[in-house]
C-alpha positions in Angstrom: -11.1 4.4 -19.6 -13.4 7.4 -19.2 -12.7 10.8 -17.8 -13.6 9.7 -14.3 -10.8 7.1 -14.3 -8.4 9.6 -15.7 -9.4 12.2 -13.0 -9.0 9.6 -10.3 -5.6 8.5 -11.5 -4.5 12.1 -11.7 -5.6 12.7 -8.2 -3.9 9.6 -7.0 -0.6 10.6 -8.6 -0.9 14.1 -7.0 -1.4 12.5 -3.6 1.6 10.3 -4.1 3.8 13.2 -5.3 2.7 15.3 -2.3 3.7 12.4 0.0 0.1 12.2 1.3 0.1 8.5 0.3 3.2 6.6 1.4 2.0 2.9 1.5 0.0 0.6 -0.6 -1.8 -2.6 0.4 -3.4 -5.7 -1.1 -7.0 -6.0 -0.1 -7.1 -9.7 -0.6 -3.9 -10.6 1.2 -4.1 -7.8 3.8 -0.4 -6.9 3.3 1.0 -3.3 3.1 4.3 -2.0 1.9 6.2 0.7 0.2 5.1 2.2 -3.1 8.4 1.2 -4.6 8.1 -2.5 -3.7 8.4 -4.9 -6.7 5.8 -7.3 -5.1 3.4 -4.4 -4.7 3.8 -3.2 -8.3 2.7 -6.7 -9.5 -0.6 -6.5 -7.6 -3.8 -6.2 -9.6 -5.3 -2.7 -9.7 -8.6 -3.8 -8.2 -6.8 -5.2 -5.1 -4.9 -2.0 -4.3 -5.5 0.0 -1.2 -3.6 3.1 -0.2 -2.6 4.4 3.2 -1.2 7.6 4.6 0.9 5.8 7.3 1.9 2.5 8.7 -0.4 3.1 11.6 -3.4 3.4 9.3 -2.5 0.2 7.5 -2.1 -1.7 10.8 -5.4 -0.3 12.2 -7.1 -1.7 9.2 -5.7 -5.2 9.8 -2.8 -5.2 7.3 0.6 -6.7 8.0 4.0 -5.5 6.7 5.4 -6.8 3.5 8.2 -9.3 3.9 10.1 -8.0 0.9 10.3 -4.2 1.3 9.7 -3.9 5.0 11.9 -6.7 6.4 12.4 -5.2 9.9 8.7 -4.4 10.5 7.8 -7.9 9.1 10.2 -9.6 11.4 8.7 -7.8 14.4 5.2 -8.6 13.3 6.0 -12.2 12.8 7.7 -12.4 16.2 4.7 -10.8 18.0 2.2 -13.0 16.3 
């Protein structure tokens, strides 16, 4: 990993610490969830997408995670 990757990682960690990023999503599956989700932590780095809010994730066509966002997932499933 070169300095660019390190700088990008450092910036990402700062955004997470400052609560500017609250959700992560999987580009391939179009699922978003909490940063603390066990399922999300297993996702490949190249598939990760980050969001400031649930609204942003939904506007980009992502659905809630069934593991860490059970209530939102149940509502999404009921409406679909």
